[in-house]
N, C-alpha and C positions, 0 to 999 in steps of 0.2 A: 175610612170606613170602620176600622176596628174601634177607634175612639168613639164614634157615634153609636156603634152597636153596644159598647160597654156602658155608655150613658143611658141608652134606652133600657137595657137590662137592669141596671142599677136603679133606675127610676121606678122600677116595680119592687125591688127588694129593699133598698135603703142601705145606708152605711152600717147599721147595726147588724145586718146579716153579712154584707159583703166583707166587712173588715173584722168580723168576730174571729177570735182564735179558736172557738169551738164550732164544729159543724153542727148547725141547727136550722130549723125552719119554724115558721109560725103557721104557715098555710101553704098549700100546694098552689103555686102560681102558674097558670097556663095562658096568661094574656100577653099581649105585645109580642116581643121576640120569643117568649117561651111557648107560643103557639106554633112556632116554626122550627125551633131548635131547643133541645133540653138545656144546653149549657152555652148561652149566648156570650157570657163574659169570657169564657175560654176561647170561643171562636173569635171574639174581638181581639183578644191578646194575640192569637195566631195571625190574624190579619195585620195587626200592627208590626209583628215580626216580619211578615212578608214585605212590608214597606221598607224595612231596613236591608233586605237581602241584596239589593244592587250595590250597597256601599260597605257591606261586611267583608272582612278578610275571609279566606277559606276556613281558617281555624275558628273565627267568630261564627261563621255560618254553621259549621258542624256542631260546635259547642252549644250555641243557643237553640238550634232546632232540636238537638238530642235532649238537652236539659229541659226545655219547655215541654217537649213531647212526653217525656217520662213524668214530669211533675203534673201535667194536666191529666194524664192517664190515672195516676195514683189518686188525685183529687176527685176525679169522676167516680172511681170505684168506691172511695170512702163516702162521698156524698150520697151516692145512690143506695148504699147500704143503709144509711140513716133514713133516707126518704122511704125506702121500702118498709122499714120498721115502723115509721111514724104514720105512713099513709096507706100501707098495704096494697090492696087490690086497686085502689084509685091510682096510685103511682104506677103500678104494673101496667094498667091500661094506657096511661099517659106515655110510659116508656115504649110501649109497643106501637104507639101512633106517631111519635115524634123522634127523629134521629138525635143522637147525642151531639154531634158536631156539624154534620152536613145539613144545612137547613132545607126544609121543604117550602116551596113558594106558596103552596096552598096549605095554610095553617089549620089547626083544629079550632073548635069553638071554645071561646074563653068561658071558664066556669067560675070566675071569681069576681067579687065586687071591687077588688083592688084595682086602682087606676094609676096610670103613669104620672109621675111627679118629677118634672124637670129639675127642680131644686134638689130633691133627694139624689137624682142621678149625678148632678154636677158635684154636690158635696161628697158623694161617695167616691168619685173618680178623680177629683182634683189632685190628690197626692200621687196616685198611681200614674196618671198621665203626665202631669207637668213637672214632677220632681224625680220620681224613680226611673221613668223611661229614659231620659237623657243621661242619667248617671250610668245605667246599665249599658246603653248604647255607646257611651264614651269609652268604654273598655275596648270596643271593637272599631271605632271610627277614627279618622284622622283628627289631629288636634284642632285644626281650624273649624271643621264641621262640628266637632264636639263643643267647642266654646260657643259658637254661634247658636247652635241648637239648645245647649244647656241654658245660657243666659236669657235667650228669648222665651223659652218655655218656662223658665223659673219666674221671669217677670210677669208673664201671662197668668201663671198659677197663683202667684202672690196677689195680683190684682183681683182675680176671681175669688180667692179666699177672703180678701178684705171686703169685697162687695157682698158675698154671701154672709159673712160674719156680721157686717153692719146692718144688713136687712133683717137678720135674725134678732139682733138686739132691739131694733125699732119695733118689731112685732110683739115683744114681751111687755 
């Protein structure tokens, strides 16, 4: 679920925003998952961590939940400061209508012409999902589970990267 939520959210933002070192925005997006939760990418990350909970050691559980919780909190504070500065009253209204992490099943009305693009979502998330996740999980998992998950996810990630790269070259 976390993986799909991250792809859905990234499909509206694109990798230029998701993977930028600078916190920035081009427009206020309130469509798709952003109509239900302000930070669907962070919620997706939390859901992915929940998937690891049954196989984490106690130390791994404490460390990853604490580290991710603090990181997500700091990122939300920084991002929202930028969004308030760039969108002012429009963002404040959005923030009062949509929760930060806990989704509302009844979303707000979309106010943007931006549409979901599966390609942008997959391109944006391929590195995070297929390469970094098993590496981070490997610190906390048994060696056999780590090797199986790492190599299977790495192969799927490489195949997806090649497919996306090949189709992009054909379009040019």
